[in-house]
PLY file of the C-alpha trace (Angstrom):
ply
format ascii 1.0
element vertex 76
property float x
property float y
property float z
element edge 75
property int vertex1
property int vertex2
end_header
95.44 106.63 80.11
94.32 103.56 78.33
94.19 100.07 79.91
93.81 96.96 78.22
90.63 95.55 78.63
88.93 91.82 77.55
87.64 93.16 74.28
90.09 95.10 73.39
93.78 93.51 75.15
95.75 95.23 72.47
95.46 99.05 74.33
99.09 99.58 75.80
99.78 101.39 78.89
102.09 103.84 79.38
103.40 104.47 82.12
107.32 106.73 82.36
108.37 104.45 84.65
108.10 100.12 84.86
107.83 100.01 88.97
105.91 102.24 91.46
107.06 102.67 95.89
103.58 103.87 96.07
100.17 103.35 94.46
97.35 105.45 95.41
93.84 103.63 93.85
91.15 106.18 95.56
87.41 105.74 94.32
88.64 104.00 90.80
87.64 99.87 91.59
84.11 100.78 91.42
84.34 102.17 87.82
86.76 98.64 86.91
84.88 96.32 85.34
87.43 93.51 85.85
89.14 94.24 89.57
91.35 91.24 89.60
92.32 91.44 86.16
93.16 95.33 87.48
94.80 93.85 90.49
97.19 91.77 89.24
97.90 94.06 86.76
98.49 96.84 89.41
100.95 94.32 91.36
103.25 94.04 88.59
103.63 97.28 89.00
104.69 98.63 92.20
108.33 97.93 93.07
109.03 95.36 95.95
108.49 96.58 99.34
106.23 99.20 97.52
102.74 100.06 98.94
99.70 99.95 97.28
96.90 102.72 99.22
93.14 102.40 97.99
90.55 103.87 99.31
86.22 102.70 98.35
82.83 103.50 98.78
81.71 100.37 101.42
78.31 98.73 100.44
76.38 97.93 103.59
73.93 95.41 102.35
70.79 97.64 102.24
72.41 99.93 99.39
73.51 102.37 100.91
76.84 103.32 100.70
79.37 104.00 103.64
82.37 106.06 104.78
85.31 105.46 102.84
86.97 101.99 103.65
90.56 102.14 102.93
93.16 100.06 102.84
97.30 100.43 102.53
99.25 97.29 101.42
102.38 96.15 101.06
103.99 94.36 98.24
107.00 91.64 98.09
0 1
1 2
2 3
3 4
4 5
5 6
6 7
7 8
8 9
9 10
10 11
11 12
12 13
13 14
14 15
15 16
16 17
17 18
18 19
19 20
20 21
21 22
22 23
23 24
24 25
25 26
26 27
27 28
28 29
29 30
30 31
31 32
32 33
33 34
34 35
35 36
36 37
37 38
38 39
39 40
40 41
41 42
42 43
43 44
44 45
45 46
46 47
47 48
48 49
49 50
50 51
51 52
52 53
53 54
54 55
55 56
56 57
57 58
58 59
59 60
60 61
61 62
62 63
63 64
64 65
65 66
66 67
67 68
68 69
69 70
70 71
71 72
72 73
73 74
74 75
């Protein structure tokens, strides 16, 4: 699925519906160049009261990756 990027803002996401009750973002953020833009776009796809579940590697400061960090967020 293509999504808009700074160099190609005309790229469009075609989703089968306009809002979702739950989104799982598992091991994705380390591939995203514009995390703030990604999260802004994601927040527009979640229904009010919906959930976002994030899971990603955590860097402990010395370059080593440790166990997954997981978060669940509700959207207003």
